[in-house]
C-alpha positions, 0 to 999 in steps of 0.5 A: 875353770871356765864354763866353756871348758867344763862344757867341753869336758862334760861333752867328752864324758857324756856324749863321746864315751870319754873316761870318768874319774873314779877318784873324783867320784869317791871324793865328791859324790860317794859321800852324798849317796845317803842324802841322794837316796833320801831326796829321791824317796822324798820327792817320789823320783823314779831315778836320780843322777848327779854329775861333777867335774873338776880339773878336766875330770868328770864323775857321775852317779845314778840311782835307779828305780830299785835304789841301786847306785851306779857310778861313772861309765855304768851310770852313763850306760844306765841313763842311756838305756833309760832315755833311749833315743832321747839321750843325746838330745837331753844331754846336749840340752842339759850340759849348759845347766850342768856346767853353770851349776858346777862353775858356781861351785855346786854339784849338779843333781837331778831327780826324774819322775817319769821316763 
């Protein structure tokens, strides 16, 4: 899949309130929750999120400050509340980086230290 197509799918899910795929979450993100929690703690991150895309489907995971794990639409809403007015700007800035990671065959992950 091309990087442009991945960017389009990410924009639909993250910026246009599109649907996420629970099966993709279960297949690509759920198995990594333990290592994501450890990475968040080791790095001293306030929260952590991961995004994946495959065959036009998108999935997302977010771990909040209390180490609660959220998936897909709920994860998107939590990230919106954390970033408030900066959500759209931040996501637009991140989409090319997310797409590049995914196009290279890696999951996109990000730990955030400050809000």
